[in-house]
PyMOL commands that place a pseudoatom at each C-alpha (Angstrom):
pseudoatom trace, name=CA, resn=MET, resi=1, chain=A, elem=C, hetatm=0, pos=[105.413, 79.149, 115.765]
pseudoatom trace, name=CA, resn=GLU, resi=2, chain=A, elem=C, hetatm=0, pos=[102.043, 79.328, 117.498]
pseudoatom trace, name=CA, resn=ASP, resi=3, chain=A, elem=C, hetatm=0, pos=[102.533, 78.869, 121.355]
pseudoatom trace, name=CA, resn=ARG, resi=4, chain=A, elem=C, hetatm=0, pos=[100.052, 75.262, 121.301]
pseudoatom trace, name=CA, resn=GLU, resi=5, chain=A, elem=C, hetatm=0, pos=[102.388, 73.548, 118.567]
pseudoatom trace, name=CA, resn=LEU, resi=6, chain=A, elem=C, hetatm=0, pos=[105.988, 74.833, 120.593]
pseudoatom trace, name=CA, resn=ALA, resi=7, chain=A, elem=C, hetatm=0, pos=[104.141, 73.204, 123.183]
pseudoatom trace, name=CA, resn=LEU, resi=8, chain=A, elem=C, hetatm=0, pos=[103.294, 69.861, 121.784]
pseudoatom trace, name=CA, resn=LYS, resi=9, chain=A, elem=C, hetatm=0, pos=[106.749, 69.867, 120.117]
pseudoatom trace, name=CA, resn=VAL, resi=10, chain=A, elem=C, hetatm=0, pos=[108.304, 69.993, 123.290]
pseudoatom trace, name=CA, resn=ALA, resi=11, chain=A, elem=C, hetatm=0, pos=[105.606, 67.888, 124.801]
pseudoatom trace, name=CA, resn=TRP, resi=12, chain=A, elem=C, hetatm=0, pos=[106.417, 65.243, 121.805]
pseudoatom trace, name=CA, resn=GLY, resi=13, chain=A, elem=C, hetatm=0, pos=[110.590, 66.056, 123.289]
pseudoatom trace, name=CA, resn=PHE, resi=14, chain=A, elem=C, hetatm=0, pos=[110.275, 64.416, 126.389]
pseudoatom trace, name=CA, resn=LEU, resi=15, chain=A, elem=C, hetatm=0, pos=[108.726, 61.218, 125.475]
pseudoatom trace, name=CA, resn=GLY, resi=16, chain=A, elem=C, hetatm=0, pos=[110.026, 57.612, 126.756]
pseudoatom trace, name=CA, resn=THR, resi=17, chain=A, elem=C, hetatm=0, pos=[111.286, 60.390, 129.996]
pseudoatom trace, name=CA, resn=PRO, resi=18, chain=A, elem=C, hetatm=0, pos=[111.492, 58.059, 133.093]
pseudoatom trace, name=CA, resn=TYR, resi=19, chain=A, elem=C, hetatm=0, pos=[108.580, 59.343, 135.818]
pseudoatom trace, name=CA, resn=ARG, resi=20, chain=A, elem=C, hetatm=0, pos=[109.773, 60.233, 139.161]
pseudoatom trace, name=CA, resn=TRP, resi=21, chain=A, elem=C, hetatm=0, pos=[107.060, 61.211, 141.810]
pseudoatom trace, name=CA, resn=GLY, resi=22, chain=A, elem=C, hetatm=0, pos=[107.617, 64.858, 142.402]
pseudoatom trace, name=CA, resn=GLY, resi=23, chain=A, elem=C, hetatm=0, pos=[109.669, 65.621, 139.666]
pseudoatom trace, name=CA, resn=ASN, resi=24, chain=A, elem=C, hetatm=0, pos=[110.215, 68.223, 137.545]
pseudoatom trace, name=CA, resn=ASP, resi=25, chain=A, elem=C, hetatm=0, pos=[113.520, 67.432, 135.511]
pseudoatom trace, name=CA, resn=PRO, resi=26, chain=A, elem=C, hetatm=0, pos=[114.091, 65.736, 132.068]
pseudoatom trace, name=CA, resn=MET, resi=27, chain=A, elem=C, hetatm=0, pos=[117.554, 64.527, 133.197]
pseudoatom trace, name=CA, resn=ALA, resi=28, chain=A, elem=C, hetatm=0, pos=[116.167, 63.005, 136.273]
pseudoatom trace, name=CA, resn=GLY, resi=29, chain=A, elem=C, hetatm=0, pos=[112.650, 62.369, 135.528]
pseudoatom trace, name=CA, resn=PHE, resi=30, chain=A, elem=C, hetatm=0, pos=[108.874, 63.946, 135.518]
pseudoatom trace, name=CA, resn=ASP, resi=31, chain=A, elem=C, hetatm=0, pos=[105.340, 63.079, 137.349]
pseudoatom trace, name=CA, resn=CYS, resi=32, chain=A, elem=C, hetatm=0, pos=[102.676, 64.226, 135.570]
pseudoatom trace, name=CA, resn=SER, resi=33, chain=A, elem=C, hetatm=0, pos=[102.455, 68.182, 136.703]
pseudoatom trace, name=CA, resn=GLY, resi=34, chain=A, elem=C, hetatm=0, pos=[105.879, 68.313, 136.180]
pseudoatom trace, name=CA, resn=LEU, resi=35, chain=A, elem=C, hetatm=0, pos=[106.240, 67.562, 133.109]
pseudoatom trace, name=CA, resn=ILE, resi=36, chain=A, elem=C, hetatm=0, pos=[102.921, 69.635, 132.084]
pseudoatom trace, name=CA, resn=VAL, resi=37, chain=A, elem=C, hetatm=0, pos=[104.489, 72.787, 134.130]
pseudoatom trace, name=CA, resn=GLU, resi=38, chain=A, elem=C, hetatm=0, pos=[107.912, 72.403, 132.328]
pseudoatom trace, name=CA, resn=ILE, resi=39, chain=A, elem=C, hetatm=0, pos=[105.971, 72.654, 128.958]
pseudoatom trace, name=CA, resn=LEU, resi=40, chain=A, elem=C, hetatm=0, pos=[104.083, 75.880, 129.767]
pseudoatom trace, name=CA, resn=ARG, resi=41, chain=A, elem=C, hetatm=0, pos=[107.077, 77.072, 131.391]
pseudoatom trace, name=CA, resn=SER, resi=42, chain=A, elem=C, hetatm=0, pos=[108.629, 76.568, 127.414]
pseudoatom trace, name=CA, resn=THR, resi=43, chain=A, elem=C, hetatm=0, pos=[105.706, 78.446, 125.940]
pseudoatom trace, name=CA, resn=GLY, resi=44, chain=A, elem=C, hetatm=0, pos=[105.778, 81.468, 128.768]
pseudoatom trace, name=CA, resn=HIS, resi=45, chain=A, elem=C, hetatm=0, pos=[102.509, 80.325, 130.214]
pseudoatom trace, name=CA, resn=LEU, resi=46, chain=A, elem=C, hetatm=0, pos=[103.883, 79.971, 133.756]
pseudoatom trace, name=CA, resn=ALA, resi=47, chain=A, elem=C, hetatm=0, pos=[106.546, 81.461, 135.640]
pseudoatom trace, name=CA, resn=ARG, resi=48, chain=A, elem=C, hetatm=0, pos=[109.653, 79.997, 136.633]
pseudoatom trace, name=CA, resn=TYR, resi=49, chain=A, elem=C, hetatm=0, pos=[108.209, 80.451, 140.366]
pseudoatom trace, name=CA, resn=GLU, resi=50, chain=A, elem=C, hetatm=0, pos=[105.329, 78.816, 139.695]
pseudoatom trace, name=CA, resn=ASP, resi=51, chain=A, elem=C, hetatm=0, pos=[105.933, 74.948, 140.252]
pseudoatom trace, name=CA, resn=LEU, resi=52, chain=A, elem=C, hetatm=0, pos=[102.441, 73.339, 141.155]
pseudoatom trace, name=CA, resn=THR, resi=53, chain=A, elem=C, hetatm=0, pos=[100.521, 69.818, 141.456]
pseudoatom trace, name=CA, resn=ALA, resi=54, chain=A, elem=C, hetatm=0, pos=[98.299, 68.492, 139.670]
pseudoatom trace, name=CA, resn=GLU, resi=55, chain=A, elem=C, hetatm=0, pos=[95.243, 70.800, 141.663]
pseudoatom trace, name=CA, resn=GLY, resi=56, chain=A, elem=C, hetatm=0, pos=[96.934, 73.296, 141.077]
pseudoatom trace, name=CA, resn=LEU, resi=57, chain=A, elem=C, hetatm=0, pos=[97.416, 73.355, 137.677]
pseudoatom trace, name=CA, resn=TRP, resi=58, chain=A, elem=C, hetatm=0, pos=[93.724, 72.989, 137.877]
pseudoatom trace, name=CA, resn=GLN, resi=59, chain=A, elem=C, hetatm=0, pos=[93.102, 75.591, 139.755]
pseudoatom trace, name=CA, resn=LYS, resi=60, chain=A, elem=C, hetatm=0, pos=[94.910, 78.224, 138.005]
pseudoatom trace, name=CA, resn=TYR, resi=61, chain=A, elem=C, hetatm=0, pos=[93.162, 76.652, 134.492]
pseudoatom trace, name=CA, resn=ARG, resi=62, chain=A, elem=C, hetatm=0, pos=[90.031, 75.998, 135.260]
pseudoatom trace, name=CA, resn=LEU, resi=63, chain=A, elem=C, hetatm=0, pos=[88.495, 79.357, 134.273]
pseudoatom trace, name=CA, resn=LYS, resi=64, chain=A, elem=C, hetatm=0, pos=[89.671, 77.830, 130.476]
pseudoatom trace, name=CA, resn=ARG, resi=65, chain=A, elem=C, hetatm=0, pos=[87.412, 74.813, 130.377]
pseudoatom trace, name=CA, resn=VAL, resi=66, chain=A, elem=C, hetatm=0, pos=[86.148, 73.112, 127.221]
pseudoatom trace, name=CA, resn=SER, resi=67, chain=A, elem=C, hetatm=0, pos=[83.763, 71.098, 126.546]
pseudoatom trace, name=CA, resn=ASP, resi=68, chain=A, elem=C, hetatm=0, pos=[85.457, 69.125, 123.866]
pseudoatom trace, name=CA, resn=PRO, resi=69, chain=A, elem=C, hetatm=0, pos=[89.313, 68.329, 124.299]
pseudoatom trace, name=CA, resn=TYR, resi=70, chain=A, elem=C, hetatm=0, pos=[91.703, 68.961, 121.286]
pseudoatom trace, name=CA, resn=ARG, resi=71, chain=A, elem=C, hetatm=0, pos=[95.310, 69.457, 120.822]
pseudoatom trace, name=CA, resn=GLY, resi=72, chain=A, elem=C, hetatm=0, pos=[97.083, 71.468, 123.544]
pseudoatom trace, name=CA, resn=CYS, resi=73, chain=A, elem=C, hetatm=0, pos=[93.925, 70.946, 125.770]
pseudoatom trace, name=CA, resn=LEU, resi=74, chain=A, elem=C, hetatm=0, pos=[95.113, 69.760, 129.560]
pseudoatom trace, name=CA, resn=VAL, resi=75, chain=A, elem=C, hetatm=0, pos=[92.603, 67.056, 130.332]
pseudoatom trace, name=CA, resn=PHE, resi=76, chain=A, elem=C, hetatm=0, pos=[92.576, 66.500, 134.368]
pseudoatom trace, name=CA, resn=TRP, resi=77, chain=A, elem=C, hetatm=0, pos=[91.488, 62.794, 135.875]
pseudoatom trace, name=CA, resn=GLY, resi=78, chain=A, elem=C, hetatm=0, pos=[89.944, 62.667, 139.838]
pseudoatom trace, name=CA, resn=GLU, resi=79, chain=A, elem=C, hetatm=0, pos=[88.496, 60.539, 141.959]
pseudoatom trace, name=CA, resn=ASP, resi=80, chain=A, elem=C, hetatm=0, pos=[85.471, 62.717, 142.605]
pseudoatom trace, name=CA, resn=GLN, resi=81, chain=A, elem=C, hetatm=0, pos=[85.155, 66.639, 142.243]
pseudoatom trace, name=CA, resn=LEU, resi=82, chain=A, elem=C, hetatm=0, pos=[86.914, 67.634, 145.447]
pseudoatom trace, name=CA, resn=MET, resi=83, chain=A, elem=C, hetatm=0, pos=[91.162, 67.165, 143.993]
pseudoatom trace, name=CA, resn=ALA, resi=84, chain=A, elem=C, hetatm=0, pos=[92.400, 66.579, 140.360]
pseudoatom trace, name=CA, resn=LYS, resi=85, chain=A, elem=C, hetatm=0, pos=[94.941, 63.723, 141.186]
pseudoatom trace, name=CA, resn=HIS, resi=86, chain=A, elem=C, hetatm=0, pos=[96.437, 63.585, 137.786]
pseudoatom trace, name=CA, resn=VAL, resi=87, chain=A, elem=C, hetatm=0, pos=[97.291, 66.075, 134.584]
pseudoatom trace, name=CA, resn=GLU, resi=88, chain=A, elem=C, hetatm=0, pos=[98.089, 65.006, 130.901]
pseudoatom trace, name=CA, resn=MET, resi=89, chain=A, elem=C, hetatm=0, pos=[97.729, 67.278, 127.825]
pseudoatom trace, name=CA, resn=CYS, resi=90, chain=A, elem=C, hetatm=0, pos=[96.203, 66.081, 124.699]
pseudoatom trace, name=CA, resn=VAL, resi=91, chain=A, elem=C, hetatm=0, pos=[97.863, 65.544, 121.252]
pseudoatom trace, name=CA, resn=ASP, resi=92, chain=A, elem=C, hetatm=0, pos=[94.719, 64.965, 119.721]
pseudoatom trace, name=CA, resn=GLU, resi=93, chain=A, elem=C, hetatm=0, pos=[90.748, 64.366, 120.294]
pseudoatom trace, name=CA, resn=PHE, resi=94, chain=A, elem=C, hetatm=0, pos=[91.467, 60.921, 121.629]
pseudoatom trace, name=CA, resn=ARG, resi=95, chain=A, elem=C, hetatm=0, pos=[95.235, 60.550, 122.985]
pseudoatom trace, name=CA, resn=SER, resi=96, chain=A, elem=C, hetatm=0, pos=[97.042, 62.535, 125.965]
pseudoatom trace, name=CA, resn=ILE, resi=97, chain=A, elem=C, hetatm=0, pos=[101.279, 62.726, 126.181]
pseudoatom trace, name=CA, resn=GLY, resi=98, chain=A, elem=C, hetatm=0, pos=[102.016, 62.783, 130.118]
pseudoatom trace, name=CA, resn=ALA, resi=99, chain=A, elem=C, hetatm=0, pos=[104.297, 61.187, 132.941]
pseudoatom trace, name=CA, resn=SER, resi=100, chain=A, elem=C, hetatm=0, pos=[101.977, 58.296, 134.102]
pseudoatom trace, name=CA, resn=GLY, resi=101, chain=A, elem=C, hetatm=0, pos=[102.764, 54.770, 135.498]
pseudoatom trace, name=CA, resn=GLY, resi=102, chain=A, elem=C, hetatm=0, pos=[104.694, 55.583, 138.391]
pseudoatom trace, name=CA, resn=GLY, resi=103, chain=A, elem=C, hetatm=0, pos=[103.594, 56.304, 142.109]
pseudoatom trace, name=CA, resn=GLY, resi=104, chain=A, elem=C, hetatm=0, pos=[104.628, 57.969, 145.453]
pseudoatom trace, name=CA, resn=ASN, resi=105, chain=A, elem=C, hetatm=0, pos=[107.496, 55.173, 145.763]
pseudoatom trace, name=CA, resn=THR, resi=106, chain=A, elem=C, hetatm=0, pos=[108.677, 55.728, 142.221]
pseudoatom trace, name=CA, resn=VAL, resi=107, chain=A, elem=C, hetatm=0, pos=[111.812, 57.876, 142.897]
pseudoatom trace, name=CA, resn=THR, resi=108, chain=A, elem=C, hetatm=0, pos=[115.012, 56.091, 141.106]
pseudoatom trace, name=CA, resn=VAL, resi=109, chain=A, elem=C, hetatm=0, pos=[114.987, 54.968, 137.334]
pseudoatom trace, name=CA, resn=GLN, resi=110, chain=A, elem=C, hetatm=0, pos=[115.178, 51.635, 138.116]
pseudoatom trace, name=CA, resn=ASP, resi=111, chain=A, elem=C, hetatm=0, pos=[111.817, 52.417, 140.120]
pseudoatom trace, name=CA, resn=ALA, resi=112, chain=A, elem=C, hetatm=0, pos=[110.193, 53.511, 136.785]
pseudoatom trace, name=CA, resn=ILE, resi=113, chain=A, elem=C, hetatm=0, pos=[111.183, 51.031, 134.561]
pseudoatom trace, name=CA, resn=GLU, resi=114, chain=A, elem=C, hetatm=0, pos=[110.046, 48.194, 137.149]
pseudoatom trace, name=CA, resn=ALA, resi=115, chain=A, elem=C, hetatm=0, pos=[106.405, 50.085, 136.895]
pseudoatom trace, name=CA, resn=ASP, resi=116, chain=A, elem=C, hetatm=0, pos=[106.684, 50.654, 133.149]
pseudoatom trace, name=CA, resn=ALA, resi=117, chain=A, elem=C, hetatm=0, pos=[106.580, 54.440, 134.105]
pseudoatom trace, name=CA, resn=TYR, resi=118, chain=A, elem=C, hetatm=0, pos=[107.487, 57.228, 131.683]
pseudoatom trace, name=CA, resn=VAL, resi=119, chain=A, elem=C, hetatm=0, pos=[106.354, 59.763, 129.229]
pseudoatom trace, name=CA, resn=LYS, resi=120, chain=A, elem=C, hetatm=0, pos=[103.683, 57.929, 127.039]
pseudoatom trace, name=CA, resn=VAL, resi=121, chain=A, elem=C, hetatm=0, pos=[101.012, 58.440, 124.597]
pseudoatom trace, name=CA, resn=ARG, resi=122, chain=A, elem=C, hetatm=0, pos=[97.725, 56.540, 125.677]
pseudoatom trace, name=CA, resn=PRO, resi=123, chain=A, elem=C, hetatm=0, pos=[93.905, 57.436, 124.866]
pseudoatom trace, name=CA, resn=PHE, resi=124, chain=A, elem=C, hetatm=0, pos=[92.532, 59.356, 127.655]
pseudoatom trace, name=CA, resn=ARG, resi=125, chain=A, elem=C, hetatm=0, pos=[89.250, 58.068, 128.246]
pseudoatom trace, name=CA, resn=SER, resi=126, chain=A, elem=C, hetatm=0, pos=[90.489, 54.151, 128.579]
pseudoatom trace, name=CA, resn=ARG, resi=127, chain=A, elem=C, hetatm=0, pos=[91.606, 55.870, 132.405]
pseudoatom trace, name=CA, resn=VAL, resi=128, chain=A, elem=C, hetatm=0, pos=[88.452, 57.312, 134.791]
pseudoatom trace, name=CA, resn=PRO, resi=129, chain=A, elem=C, hetatm=0, pos=[86.968, 59.010, 136.121]
pseudoatom trace, name=CA, resn=ILE, resi=130, chain=A, elem=C, hetatm=0, pos=[88.186, 62.645, 133.586]
pseudoatom trace, name=CA, resn=ARG, resi=131, chain=A, elem=C, hetatm=0, pos=[87.497, 65.491, 135.279]
pseudoatom trace, name=CA, resn=ALA, resi=132, chain=A, elem=C, hetatm=0, pos=[87.727, 68.111, 132.800]
pseudoatom trace, name=CA, resn=PHE, resi=133, chain=A, elem=C, hetatm=0, pos=[89.292, 69.472, 129.661]
pseudoatom trace, name=CA, resn=VAL, resi=134, chain=A, elem=C, hetatm=0, pos=[91.181, 72.847, 129.896]
pseudoatom trace, name=CA, resn=ASP, resi=135, chain=A, elem=C, hetatm=0, pos=[92.520, 74.989, 127.308]
pseudoatom trace, name=CA, resn=PRO, resi=136, chain=A, elem=C, hetatm=0, pos=[95.689, 77.304, 128.789]
pseudoatom trace, name=CA, resn=PHE, resi=137, chain=A, elem=C, hetatm=0, pos=[96.030, 79.064, 125.544]
pseudoatom trace, name=CA, resn=LEU, resi=138, chain=A, elem=C, hetatm=0, pos=[93.023, 80.545, 125.608]
pseudoatom trace, name=CA, resn=VAL, resi=139, chain=A, elem=C, hetatm=0, pos=[93.090, 84.395, 125.752]
pseudoatom trace, name=CA, resn=ARG, resi=140, chain=A, elem=C, hetatm=0, pos=[91.192, 85.206, 129.318]
pseudoatom trace, name=CA, resn=VAL, resi=141, chain=A, elem=C, hetatm=0, pos=[87.714, 87.487, 128.531]
pseudoatom trace, name=CA, resn=ASN, resi=142, chain=A, elem=C, hetatm=0, pos=[86.833, 89.695, 131.199]
pseudoatom trace, name=CA, resn=LEU, resi=143, chain=A, elem=C, hetatm=0, pos=[83.079, 88.813, 132.684]
for i in range(1, 143): cmd.bond("trace and resi %d" % i, "trace and resi %d" % (i + 1))
show_as sticks, trace
zoom trace
């Protein structure tokens, strides 16, 4: 199975997992970057020691920017161009899967239930501002 398809299969497997601020565990919950890190680790695109925030993922993959979204791309959001605040994975050119709906106060399953915060699929263009799309599965070219 191709890495991109494996990543999406893994992502779909986490659908419905509760959101937890700082979460990086499928049993306890994920925040946005924790979910993406787990997906990318499953394909060998991140090492075990790499535990990155949304901004850290942006810094790692920003040179793999693409103009139009497609399956397996990462979509980043941010209020300005200084920092990525949120990240999800595109399931197609219109929707993404990600851990969302929570925030810094979402630390228990009950908090997630009250905030309607979990791994879900939503149209990504309904949330702005989108910072960029990147493809972590692109082969790096030395320029």
